[in-house]
N, C-alpha and C positions, 0 to 999 in steps of 0.2 A: 585354308588361308589364315595367316596370322596378322592380327591387327596391331600395328605399332602405334601406340598412343602418345609417346613422349614428344616433347617439343623439338622443333628444328634448331640447329642442324643435326642434333643427335639422332633424330628419327631416321633420317636418310642414311646415316652411317651405319646404324644398327640394321636397317633393312638390307643394305648391301651385304653386310656380313652374314645375315641369315640366308640370303639368296645364294651366296657362295657355298653354303652348306646344304643347298637343295630345297630350302623352304620357300613357299610362296607367301608374299607379304602384301598387306594393304597399308599405305601411309595415311593415317588419320589422326594427327595431333589434336589433343583435346584441350591443351593449354597454350596460351600465348604469353609473351613476356613484355612488360613495359619497363624500360630502364629507370632507375632512380639515382639522383645525384647525391653523393656523400662527400662531406668535407674530410680532408686528411687530418687526423689527429696530430698534435705536435710531438707527442711522445712516440718514438720509434718502437717497433715491436721486436721481441726476441724470436717469435714464431708467428708465421702466417699460415692459416688453414683455409683452403679454398674448396667449397663444397659443390661446385657445379661449373660447367663450361660457361654458362651465362654470367656467373659471378666473376670468373677469370677475365672474360672479355670486357666487362664493365670496369673492373679494377684497373686493367691495362689502359683503357680509354681515358679514365679519369686521373691517371698519374699515380695511383696508389702503389703499383709495382715498383716504380722508380723510387718512391719514398721508403720502400721496405727492402732495398737492395741488400742490406747487411743481415737481414733476418733469414732464418731457416724456413723454407717453404715446403708445405705438405699439401698435396692434392688428394681428393677422395678417390680418384681413379685415373687410369691411363689417359683417357681422352682429355680430361680436365688438365692433367699435367702437361700434355702436349700444347695446349693453348698458352700456358705460362712459359714453357720452354721455347716456343717460337718467338717470344718477346725477350728472351735472354736469361730467364731464371733457371736456376738449378733446383729441381723439384724431387721430392721423395713421396712415395705412395705406400699405403698400407697393403698388407697381404690380402685383406678383404676390403672391398670398396664400400665400407659402412662406417657409421660414427663409432661403433664399437671397435672396428678395425683400427681407426685412428687413435682411439684411447689406449690401445695396446701397443702402440709404437714406442721404440726406445727414445725417440725425439720428445715424446710427451713426458716420459719418466725423467728425462734429463733437464727439464725446465727448472730454472731457478725459482726459489720462493718469491712470490709476488711478481713474477715475470709478466710482461705485457704481451698478450696474444691477440692478433687481429683475426677475426673470423669473417671471411668473405662469403656471403650467402644471399639468398633472397628473403623477402619479407615473409614472415610466418614460417611454416614448416616445423621440423623437429628441433627441439632445443636441448637435446642431451649433451652435446659438446659444451654449449654455453654453461649449462648447469654444473657439469662435472669439473670442467677446467676452472670455473669461477670459484671453486672451493679454495683454491690456492693461488690462482693467477688473476691478473687484471685483464678481463676479456672485453674487447671492443668489437661488437658485431656491426659489420657494414651491411645494411640492407640495400643491396645494389640493384634489385629488380623486384617487380611485382608480377605474380602470376594472375592470369585472368582466363576464364573459360572461352573456348572457341566454339561457335555454333557448328554442328554437324547434322546435316539433313539427309545425307546420302550414304549412310552406313550400309554396306552390302551384307546384311545380317545373314542371309541364307548361305553365304559362302565362307563366313568366318567361323573357325573352329577354336581359336585361342586368342586371348587378348593379353598383351604385355602392358603392365602398369608400373610406373616408376615412382609414384608418390601417392599419399593419401588423397591429395586434391585431384590428381590425375585419375585415380580409381573412381572417385565420386563422379567426376565429369564423364568418364567412360561409361559408368553404370547408368547414368541418366540417358546418355545417347543410345546405349545398347537396349535398354528397356523401352525407350521411345520408338526404336526401330522394330520392336517385337521380339527381341532376343530373349532367350531363356536362361535359367540359372545353371544349366549343364555345360555351358561353354567353359573351356579351360582358361583359368586365370594364371598367368605367369607373373608373379610378384617379385620385386627385387629385394624384399626384406620380410622377415617374419611379422613385423608390425603391419605391413600392408596385407600380407596373407591373412592375418587374423581379422582385419577389417573386412576383407572380401568374404570370409566365412560369416561374419555378422550380417552382411548384406544378403546372404543366402546362397552364395556360390558353393558348389560341392566338389569341383575338380580344380585343385589349387596346387601350383608348383612354385616353390620358393627358390630363387636363384642365389640367395644369400650374398648379394652384391649387385651393384648397378652397372659394373663394367661390362663391356661387350662380351668378353669371354664367358663370364659367369651366366649372363642372360642366354647366350647361344647354347651353352651346355644344358641349361634348364629346358630350353625349347627342344633340344635333342632328346632329353629324357621324356618330355611330354609326347613327342612324336613316336617314341619307341614303346610307350605305355599301352 
């Protein structure tokens, strides 16, 4: 059984995709989300980058999408893009659903010097895009939500053979719940990036599979590789 730890509604979507491929899953999100209100800046952006479905939904709800109608929109993955497209935006996605994938896009290379870039994300997390784009662009980060741990007291440790983790925060929360339930370090960890995979090794896990992307297809392929190993 594969433990899907990502937050909802993405957890249920991923579980359905995995079950369609013949995998058994257990839904156990380890992080919840608290929305944060952000004022819309006066200066419109040339480019908007959305890093999660949570950020997309909050940006739409707070009117930021309407305020950026003339900008180019980039979403980190297909599901995040769908959230924006459902609200009327035209969205482009990178070949790989990672920050590095976004940095390699032609839309980034085409930015004007000192362009204004809006970054829709949560509080905390990785700051690679903000750092790299900030070297030439005016980056405005919208911290649209806050992650918080969810208590898990019923982890079916004896039935779980693999754990999917989508962030450093999620990995830490899953690790604490897993060890609290008596789980060992031989469980397979399916990480959506090399950074998360490296942290899992530091924690002591020995069977790690890197999906090299948080999109559903990449994660499903990594699970298939784990199952075939």
